[in-house]
C-alpha positions in Angstrom: 96.6 111.2 109.8 96.2 109.2 106.6 99.1 107.2 105.3 99.8 105.7 101.9 102.1 103.1 100.5 104.3 105.6 98.9 107.8 105.6 99.3 111.0 103.6 98.5 111.7 99.9 99.4 109.7 96.7 98.5 106.1 96.8 97.4 103.4 97.0 99.9 101.8 94.2 98.7 103.8 91.4 97.0 101.3 88.7 95.9 100.8 85.9 98.3 100.6 82.3 97.4 96.8 81.8 96.9 95.2 79.2 99.1 93.1 76.5 97.8 89.4 76.6 98.7 89.8 73.0 99.9 92.6 74.2 102.3 91.9 73.9 106.0 90.9 77.4 107.1 93.0 78.9 110.0 89.8 80.7 111.2 86.3 79.9 110.9 83.3 81.4 112.4 79.9 79.6 112.4 76.8 81.7 113.4 79.0 83.4 115.8 77.0 85.9 118.6 78.8 87.9 121.6 77.2 89.7 124.3 78.6 91.3 127.7 76.5 90.3 130.3 72.7 91.1 129.5 73.7 93.7 126.9 72.5 93.4 123.6 74.9 91.3 121.2 77.9 93.1 120.0 78.4 90.3 117.5 75.5 88.8 115.4 75.5 85.9 113.6 79.2 86.0 112.0 80.0 83.4 109.4 82.9 83.6 107.4 86.5 81.7 107.3 90.1 83.0 106.6 92.2 80.7 104.4 96.2 80.1 105.0 98.0 82.8 103.3 95.1 85.5 103.3 95.5 89.3 104.1 92.5 91.3 105.4 91.8 94.5 106.9 89.0 94.7 109.7 87.1 98.1 109.5 84.2 99.7 111.7 83.4 102.7 113.7 84.4 102.9 117.3 82.5 100.3 119.3 81.4 98.1 116.3 83.1 95.2 117.8 86.4 94.8 116.2 88.6 94.1 119.2 85.7 91.8 120.5 86.2 89.9 117.2 90.2 89.8 117.6 89.9 88.7 121.1 87.7 85.8 120.2 90.3 84.7 117.4 93.2 84.8 119.9 91.2 82.7 122.5 91.0 85.3 124.9 87.4 84.5 125.5 84.8 82.2 124.0 81.8 83.3 122.1 78.1 83.3 123.5 76.8 81.3 120.9 78.0 79.7 117.6 81.3 77.7 116.7 84.8 79.1 116.6 87.5 77.1 114.9 91.2 77.5 114.8 93.5 75.6 112.8 90.8 73.2 112.2 90.0 72.7 115.8 86.7 73.6 117.4 88.0 75.7 120.2 85.5 74.6 122.8 87.3 71.1 122.6 90.8 72.7 123.3 92.0 71.5 126.6 93.9 73.7 129.0 97.3 71.9 127.9 96.7 72.4 124.4 95.7 76.3 124.7 99.4 77.6 124.9 100.7 75.9 121.7 97.5 77.2 119.7 98.0 80.8 121.1 102.0 80.2 119.9 100.7 80.1 116.4 99.1 83.4 116.5 101.1 86.8 116.6 99.1 89.4 118.6 99.3 93.0 118.5 97.2 94.8 121.1 95.9 98.3 121.3 97.3 98.2 124.7 100.7 96.8 123.9 100.9 94.6 127.1 104.5 94.9 127.4 106.3 93.2 130.2 107.7 95.9 132.2 110.4 94.1 134.0 112.0 93.1 130.6 114.1 95.6 128.3 113.1 96.0 124.7 115.2 93.3 123.4 114.1 90.8 126.1 110.6 91.6 125.6 111.0 90.6 121.5 113.4 87.6 122.5 110.8 86.2 124.8 108.8 84.2 122.2 112.0 82.7 121.0 113.3 82.0 124.3 109.9 79.9 124.9 110.1 78.3 121.6 113.5 76.7 122.8 116.2 78.6 120.9 119.3 79.8 122.2 120.6 83.5 122.8 123.3 82.8 120.3 120.7 81.7 117.9 118.2 84.5 118.4 120.3 87.6 119.0 121.0 88.5 115.6 117.3 88.4 114.6 116.1 90.4 117.4 118.8 92.9 117.0 117.7 93.3 113.0 113.9 93.4 113.8 114.5 96.0 116.5 116.5 98.0 113.9 113.9 97.5 111.2 111.3 99.1 113.5 113.4 102.0 114.7 114.5 100.8 117.8 118.3 100.1 117.3 119.4 102.5 119.8 116.5 101.7 122.4 117.2 97.7 122.8 118.1 98.0 126.4 115.4 100.6 127.6 112.7 99.5 129.5 108.7 100.0 128.2 108.5 102.8 130.9 111.1 104.7 129.1 109.7 104.5 125.7 107.2 106.7 124.2 103.7 105.5 122.9 105.0 105.1 119.3 108.0 103.3 120.5 106.0 100.9 122.7 103.8 100.1 119.9 106.7 99.2 117.6 108.3 97.2 120.2 104.8 95.3 120.6 104.7 94.7 116.9 108.3 93.4 116.8 107.6 90.8 119.5 104.4 89.5 117.6 106.3 89.1 114.6 109.5 87.9 115.5 108.8 84.1 115.6 107.1 84.4 112.1 103.6 83.0 113.5 101.2 81.5 111.3 98.6 84.0 112.0 99.1 87.6 112.8 96.3 89.9 114.4 96.6 93.5 115.2 94.4 96.0 116.7 95.3 99.4 114.9 98.9 98.7 114.7 99.8 102.1 113.0 98.0 104.4 115.2 100.5 105.6 117.4 103.4 105.8 114.8 104.4 108.4 112.1 103.8 108.1 108.4 107.2 106.7 107.4 107.4 104.1 110.2 103.8 103.0 109.6 105.0 102.1 105.7 107.9 100.3 107.3 105.6 98.2 109.7 102.9 97.4 106.9 105.9 96.2 104.5 106.6 94.0 107.5 103.4 92.6 107.7 103.2 92.0 104.0 106.4 90.2 104.0 105.2 88.0 107.0 102.1 87.5 104.7 104.5 86.7 101.6 106.1 83.8 103.8 102.8 82.2 104.1 101.3 83.8 107.5 97.7 84.8 107.3 96.9 88.3 108.5 94.3 90.5 109.7 94.7 93.9 110.7 92.0 96.3 112.5 92.2 99.8 111.2 90.6 103.1 111.1 92.8 104.3 108.3 90.4 104.4 105.2 92.9 105.7 103.0 95.4 103.0 103.4 92.9 100.6 103.5 91.4 101.5 100.2 95.0 101.7 98.7 96.0 98.1 99.9 93.6 96.4 97.6 93.0 93.7 100.1 89.8 92.3 101.0 88.0 94.4 103.8 86.1 92.8 106.5 83.5 95.7 107.7 81.6 95.6 111.1 78.6 97.4 111.3 75.5 96.9 113.7 77.3 93.7 114.9 77.2 92.1 111.5 80.0 91.3 109.0 80.4 92.3 105.5 83.3 91.1 103.3 84.3 93.0 100.2 86.8 91.7 97.9 90.1 93.9 97.1 91.6 94.9 93.9 95.1 93.6 95.1 97.1 95.7 92.7 
């Protein structure tokens, strides 16, 4: 179902602060290739950078390698060859004790949600704030407000198993953005929600970007991507092309 940016509320894309070309890239790929076992490479010779405060969509057919690219960025696996840098650091030089701190700088919305089944909706969202050392008195209003924004105000005490697929998706999104990460990567974040909620979720991402976060969203929604005016990274045949958006 195609979704558009129409409707009341804040504009879909307020302008993010432009990044200087000299700014340290949040993500940099240099000659990156990825293969699984002895199969042909899924990703071939990818070289690109994402600057602080940028907002890109990632497109491509099913099986093109979008999820694999996102997994490389979130440090879920290493490349088969080439260099991946995050926040100016070669990821191969990161020690085991450093990985959790780097990962906390990245908010991730996975296609499989990855919710903690033993925690209710409120506690799933609050978890990143608890890990960051914030107290319940400090974070409870923020968590409640965010859950209300994604339409889960009356589901805060529900556990993931009791939520629909769309509700689980919204919960995963709330958890990914609650601590205002420096970078947000999302794999088909609006795939399981209706038109109205998709608009609200995208506005949430845009607001996070306006506040300075770098955003990368994998999406099959061609109309939404086209109307957004944002740059598009397109994967085909394992290779990447980047088209600058109009950013109206």
